[in-house]
N, C-alpha and C positions, 0 to 999 in steps of 0.2 A: 200653301199645300192643298187646302180644301177647294181651290179652284180647279184642280186637276181631277180627272176621273181615272181611277186606278183599277188594276185587276191583279189577281194572284191565285195560284192553286191552293185551295184551303184544305184539301185532303192530303194524306201522306204520300210520299214517293214509293215506288215499287209496283209490282203487279197487283191489280185489283180489278173489280168489276166496274166500279163507278169512280169517277174523279169529279170533284166539285171546284168549279172556277167561280170565285167571288168577284163582284164588280161593285164599286162605290164611287159616287161623284155626280155632278150635275148633268153629265151627258148619258147617264145610265139608261134613261127612257129612249133616247135617240139610238143608242147602241142596240138595245133589244129590238126596236122597230126595224133597224137595218138588217139584223141577222135573222129575225123571225117573221118579218112581214107586218105583224100587228103586235100591239102591246098586250100582254096577258092581263087577266083580271088580278088586282092586287092580292098578294098573299094566298094565292091558290096555285097549286102545282099543276102544270099542264105539259103535255108532250108537244114539242114543236120541232120542225126541221130547221137546223142552223145552216145558213148558206154564206158563201164567200161573196166577194164583190161582183163576180160574174154570174152569180146565181147557182153555182155548183154546190151540191149537198156536202156539207162537212160532217154532220152527224145528226141523228135524231136523239134529242135530249129532253130531260125534264127541266122546265124553266120556272123560276120563281121571280116575280116582280115585287119588290119591297120598297114602295115609295116612302120617303122621309116625311115626318120625323120618326115614324114608327118603324125604325130599323135599328140594327145593331150600332151602326155608326151615326145614326140620326140624319143621314143623307139619303137621297135616292140610291137604291142598291138593287142588285140582282144576283141570282145564283144560276149557274148552268151546270146541271148534273149530266155530264157526258160520259161516254164509254172511256175507260181508263187506258186505252192504248196510247203509247207514246206519240204515234203519228196523229191521232185525234187531238190530243192535248196541244201538240205543237201547231197544228192547223188552226185550232180555235184561238191560240195565243197570237198567231200571226194576223188573224182577222181582227182581233181586238186592237192590236198595235196599229194596223192599217186604218182603223177608225179613230185614231188619235189618242188612245189610252196608253198609259205607261204602266210598267210593272210596279206594284206596290213595294215600298221599302219595308224592312223588318219591323213588325209591330205597328204598321201604319193604320190598319183598320181600327185597332184598339185606341191608338193615339187620336184618331178622328172622333171616336166615341167620347173620349175625354174632352176634347176641344169643343164638342157640340153638347156637352153637359149630360151625356148619357151615363157616364161613369165618373167617379172621382179617382184620384190616383191610387188610393188603397184598393179599390175594386179592380182597377186596371192591372195592378200587380197581382191580384188574386187570379185573374185570367191566366197570366203566365204560370203561376204556381199550379193551377188546375191542369193545364196542358202538360206540365212537367211531372205531375204527381205519379209516384211509383207505388205508393202504399195507401191503404185505407185511411190511415191517420192523416197523411198529407192531403188526400182528397177531401176528407171531412173539414180539415182546417181551411183549405182553399175555398170550399163552398161556403163555409160560414163567413169568411171574409168577403167573398163575392156578393153574398146576399146583404152585406152592409153592416154586419155586427160590429166590426172594428171601426169602420167609417162613422157609424152612428155614435159610437163612444167618443171619438175625437171631435165630432161636430157638437155633441152635448157639452164637452169641455169648452169648446170655442164659444158657444152661445152663452154659457155661464160667465166666462171671462169677459166676453163682450158686454154683458150687462153690468158687470162690476166696473169695467172701464168707462162705461157711459156715466155711471155715478161719479167716478173719479174726475172725469172731464167736466162734469157739472160743478164739482167743488172747486176746480181750478178756474173755470171761465166765469163763474157766477158766484163769487165769494160773498156778495152783498145781498143774495136772495134769501138769506136766513133759512137755508136748507136744514132740516132736522139733524141733530147729531147722530141719529141712528143710521143715516146714510153712510157715513164713513165707517162706522162699526160694522155694518152689514157687508160693505165691500171688502174690508179686511178679513172678515170671517169667511167670505167666499174665496178670497185668495188663499187663505190658509187651508181651507177644505180641498180646493183644487190641487194645491201642492201635495197634500197628503195622498190624494187619489192617484196622481201621476207617479209619485214615489212608490206606491204599492204596485202599480202597473209595471214600473221598471224593475222592481225587486222580484222577478219571476224566474230567476235562475236560467234565463234564456230558453225557456221551454218551447216557445213558438219557433225560434230559429233552429232548435234541435230537431223538431219535427220536419222542417223544410230541408235541412242540410244533413240530418242523420246524427247518430251517436257514434262515439269511438270507444270500443272495448279493447283494452290491451291485455295480452296474455303474457305473463312474465313468470320467471322462476329460474332455478339453477339449470345448468346444462344437462341434457339427456334425461329430463323427467317426462318427456313426451309432449312438449308444447306443440311441436309441428304436427305430430300425429293427431292431437286434439283439434287443432284448427282445421285439418283435413276432414276429420269426422264431423265437425260442426257445419262445415261448408258443403259436405257430401261430394267433395271432389279433391283432387290432388292440387293443393295450393302451394305447399311448402315441401322441400326435400326432406325426407326422413332418413336418418342414418344413425347407426349405433355409435358413431364417432362424436364425442362431445364437441360443441362449438361449431357445428355445421352451419347453423343460421348466424350470419354475420350482419345482416341488415334487416330492417323492419319489412315484413311481408304482409300485404293487406288483401283482404277479400271482403265482399259486401254481401250481407244477408238481410232478411227482414224477419223481425221478431216482434210480436205484439202490435203489428201494423206500423212499426217504426224501422226505417233503414238503419242498419248498424254496420260499421266498418270494424271487422275483427283484425287485430294487428298481432302477428307473431313476431316476437322480439328475440334478440340474441340472449343466450343464457347468461345470467348474472353471476359473475365470479371475477376474482382478481386474475389478471393475465398480463404477460409481458409481450404478447403478440399485438403489435400496434393496430392491425386491422380488426382483430377481435375486440380490442379495448375500445375502438371507436364504435363498434356495434353495441357494446355494453353501455357506452355513454348515450347512444341514441335510444337504446331500450329504456333507460332511466328517464330520458326526456319525454318519450312517448307516454310512459306510464304516468308521469307528472301531469300531463295535459289531457289524459283520457278521462272520459265520463265514468268509466268503471274499470277496475283492474282485477283480473282473474290471476291469482297467484297459484301456479301449478306446482305441486310437490309430488314426490313418489310415495305411493301408499305405504304406510308403515314407518315412514321416516319422521323425525321430529321437525318442527318448523316454528318460526317466529315471524308471523305475518298476521295482519288484520284484514278486514274486509272479506271478500269472497275467496275462499281457499278451496281448490279442487284437488282431490287426491287421485291421481292417475294410476293406472296399473292395479286397480282394485281387484282384478281377477287373481293376482298373486298374493294379496293380503286381504282376505274377506272381512276381517274385523277392523272397523274404522271408528275414529273418534266422532262424537256427535257434532263437532263444530267444523266439519269439513263435508264437502260433497264428493262421495266416492264415484268414480267413473272408470271405465276401461275403454280407451280409444281403440283397442284391439278387438274387443268383443262387442262393443256398443252398449255394455251395461252402464246404466246411470245417465246415458246421454239424454233420454227424454226428460228426466228430472232436471238436468242441467239446462236444457233449452227452455223449459218452463220457468226456471228461476231467472234466466237471462231475459226472457220476455217480460216477466213481472218487474224486473229492474228497469227495463226500457220504458214500460208504461209509467212507472213511478217517476222517472226522470222527465217525462214529457207531459204527463197528465196535469190538467189545471181545471179548476172550477171557477165559476163566476164569469167575469168579463173575458172576451177572447184575448189570447196572449199576443204579445209582440211577435212579429214574424220577420222583420228585417232590421238590419243595422241602421238603415236610413231613418226609420221610425224612432229607434232608440236614441240616436244622436239628436234628433229634433226635440224629443220629449225631455231629454237630459238638459238641453239648453233652455227649454221652457221652465223646467223646475228651478234652474238657477236664477232665471229672471224673476220668477215668482218669489223666490227667497229674497232677492234684492228689493222687490216691491214691498215685502213685509218689513224689511229693515229700513226702508227709505223714510227720512224725516220730512223732506220737502215734497209737497204733493206733485210738483212737476216731475221730479225724479221717479216717484212711484208710478205716475201715469206712463212715463216712457218705458219703464221696466215691464209694465203690464202689456203695453203695445208690442214690445219685442217678444214677450212670451206668447201672445196671440199670433204673431207672425210665425213663430217657430212651429206652433201646432198647425197653423194653416198650410205650411209647406208640406205636411204629410198628405193631406187630402187634395192639395192644389188650390185651395180656396183662401186667397189672401186679398183683402181689400179694405180701404179706409171707409168706403161708403157704407158698409154694414155698420160700422161704429156710429156714423152720423145718424143713420136711420134709427138706431137703438136709442141714441140720446133724445131725439125729438119724440120718439114714441113713449118714453118713460117719464119725461119731465115737460111741464108746461113752460118751456123756456121762452118761447116767442111772445112774451107779453109786454 
């Protein structure tokens, strides 16, 4: 793949003043020379005339020449900042294709950056998350990951496990060298400590994934208590049909809002009651199912009525019953009374469900799967009686962690062995 020179439109589609065409690969310098006449000074923006094969002017553009390895991909690269008219972009693309370049595949620039050692896999995934970020919380998490906070943590675990494995390999391969007994005790202590840290990292209630993917707040309650009116008021638009007829909502209706910097899916569910109507009964079943899997359940009651529910209870129609119990949040979807307080409470709940201190949280199921496997192998290493079995379990744990960052190799273990022990005597 890296033998090809590729290009792609790096800016968004649609009407705009400027479009950015990105180029990367070994022929980048030749392409710029062919289109501009001369190669610009590295990493300095200049205005050049871009011309086709016959010398006809395609556009006057700002051009950047970015020789490797000091580029995003680590390869010779360039950027053409052209006028964003469709005809201009198409003409420039045709010229690049005529010079032997091919359109880049999805994610190919970041993939090349990984293959050339500019990014690890964790940082590459953060690039995707940053581009897709819709909220401040998602942006902050992606930037923290892109800057290496998560990758540094995993590399630290790999380095420590690699050191313990080096000591284990020495015990296996050189049993007659009279290595001090502290060597085995230290490596077992290291394995135990690592397993504890990984376990604590996994036990985070999926906070990082919830920031990436968002939370689900389900609105439940009996029919005709104003659930649909409430979700319309919270979303500030007509999401659900509002009717005085009980049982109007038959299926889960969803809308997405942002509270506390966290994306939240609000789900309006069917009214909970016993019914002989098979369609409404299915709606009730789905409502209970969504409530069971939601991150937070808002139980809506009619103000002034008794209730038997825990968690967050919202008393709607408070304009009709001004006196409220202290254990409910009074609101009126009709007048808007109490809605700011409800939104503030929901924002606080969203922050509490996603906030984490200390090390950066897990952000992807791929990381969780790999670390869960590593923790299991470390447990096996602690329980192993035979040193060979312990060493194999530690190698598998190291490989599992390495799959997260994309750094897996036996040579690192060999280097660590020779660096720590005077074995070649």
